[in-house]
N, C-alpha and C positions, 0 to 999 in steps of 0.2 A: 248185628241182626236187627230185625224190626220187632216191635211189640204192638199187639193190637190194643186199641183203646177206643173209647167213645166219649162223646160230649153231648149234652142236651142244652139247647137254647130255647127257653120257654118265653113266649111273648103273648101278652094279653092286652088288648086295647079296646076302646069304646068307639062308637059311631063318630065318624068325622075326625078321628084322632090318628096320629102316627106314633108308633113306639118301636124302639130298638132293643134287641137283646144281643149280648156279645159273648164270645169265648176267646180268651187270649192263649195262644200257644206258649207253653212254658219255655224258658231259656234252655238252650242246648237240645231242643227237640224239633222235629219236623212233623207236622200233622198232615197225613194223607187222607183226603176225603174220597171215599169210594162209594158211599151210600148216604143218602139223605132221606129221612122219613118225615113227612109233614102231616099235620092233622088240623082239621077245621070242623070241629064237632057240630057247630051250630049252622054250618053252611053260610057263613058270613060272606059278604061281597067286598072286594077290595083287591089289594096287591101285596104280595110277599116278595121281597128281594133279598137274596143271599149273596154276600160279597166279602171280599177281604182286600184291604187297601183300596186301590182304584180299580180292582178287577171284579167285575160282576160275574158270579157263578151262574145264577139263574134268576129269572123273574117269573112268578106264577100268579095268575088270577085266582083269588081265593075261591070264587064260585065254581071253579072247575074241579074241585076235589073235596072230599070229606077226610079220607085217609089215603095217602099216596106215597109210594117210595120211588126214588130215582137212583140209578146206579151208573157208575163210570168204570170202564175196564181199566183205564190208566188213572191212578189216583191224582187228584188235584193237590199239589204240594203247597202247603201253607208253612212258611218259614217261622223259626223261633221268634217270639215276641210279637208276631203279627196277630191281628184281631179279626176273627170271623164275625160278621154282623148279619143278623136277620132283622130286616126292617119291615114292619107291617103297617099298611094304611087301610083302615076299615072305612069303607064307604057306606055300608049298610049291614047292621047285624042281622043274623039269621035267627031262627027259632031255637031257644035253649032246649037241650036234650032233657028228657024226662025219664024217670024209672029208677 
């Protein structure tokens, strides 16, 4: 059978910089991506690319969302020991949230 699980890749970067966050699928497991939730609290401008190996899952312009979720009916299967990467390039920081 299958077991539900989740993973968080948190990436923070500064203006003009690129940074990556990763998640490695454990040995003996297959990670099925059905949902991705992204957050851009400051409204930064730039690009987010989510991939594994040579396969690009999606590329999203940061300025098009603050909080957004994406869903796939058929899971994207990530094999054991593969690494999911979230790469963020910040072109221009937004205004920090207050409160």
